[in-house]
C-alpha positions in Angstrom: 35.4 129.7 42.9 36.3 129.1 39.4 34.9 126.4 37.2 38.1 124.4 37.1 38.5 124.5 40.9 35.0 123.2 41.3 35.8 120.5 38.7 39.0 119.8 40.6 37.1 119.0 43.7 34.7 116.7 41.8 37.6 114.9 40.4 39.5 114.8 43.6 36.4 113.2 45.3 36.1 110.6 42.5 39.7 109.7 42.7 39.7 109.6 46.4 36.6 107.2 46.4 38.3 104.9 43.9 41.7 104.9 45.6 40.0 104.1 48.9 38.3 101.1 47.5 41.2 99.8 45.7 43.6 100.3 48.8 41.0 98.6 51.0 40.7 95.8 48.4 44.5 95.4 48.4 44.8 95.3 52.2 41.8 92.8 52.4 43.5 90.6 49.8 46.8 90.6 51.3 45.4 89.8 54.6 43.2 86.9 53.1 46.3 85.4 51.3 48.8 85.8 54.1 46.6 85.6 57.4 49.0 88.1 58.9 47.5 89.8 61.9 49.6 92.8 61.1 47.2 93.5 58.4 44.3 94.0 60.8 46.2 96.9 62.2 47.2 98.4 58.8 43.6 97.9 57.7 42.3 99.7 60.8 44.7 102.5 60.3 43.9 102.8 56.5 40.0 103.1 57.5 40.8 105.9 59.8 42.8 107.8 57.2 40.4 107.1 54.4 37.6 108.2 56.6 39.0 111.6 57.5 40.2 112.3 53.8 36.9 111.4 52.3 34.8 113.0 54.8 36.7 116.3 54.3 35.9 115.9 50.6 32.4 114.9 51.1 31.8 118.1 53.3 33.5 120.2 50.6 31.4 118.7 47.8 28.3 119.1 49.8 29.0 122.8 50.6 29.7 123.3 46.9 26.4 121.6 46.0 24.5 123.9 48.4 26.1 127.0 47.2 26.1 126.3 43.5 23.7 123.9 41.8 25.0 124.5 38.3 27.0 121.3 38.3 24.5 119.3 40.7 24.6 116.2 38.8 28.4 115.8 38.9 28.2 116.6 42.6 25.6 114.1 43.3 27.4 111.3 41.3 30.7 112.1 43.3 28.9 112.1 46.6 27.5 108.5 45.6 31.0 107.4 44.8 32.2 108.5 48.3 29.3 107.1 50.1 29.5 103.8 48.4 32.7 103.2 50.2 30.9 102.9 53.4 29.2 99.6 52.7 32.2 98.4 50.9 34.3 98.9 54.1 31.7 97.3 56.2 31.7 94.2 54.0 35.5 94.0 54.0 35.6 94.4 57.9 33.0 91.5 58.1 35.0 89.3 55.7 38.1 90.0 57.8 36.6 89.5 61.0 35.5 86.0 60.1 39.2 84.9 59.5 40.5 86.3 62.9 
């Protein structure tokens, strides 16, 4: 794999982690402001889609880390960004469940 392809995987992972966090925050904010029960369904669907996308990226980055240690620090940083979405999601779900 070329260097630019590896860096693209790192950038895709970072962007996915950021957009997942922002998207979840927006959904929670809309739910908190409107108390619309439909947002619970939207949030659950979003969690599922974000989980699939982030898991695929995480597996790809882990595989690249195992196969190529040249950019190990960037891979680890990206993995941390992706994994930090897990406690964020749990926190958002906990907050939303208190308002149902």
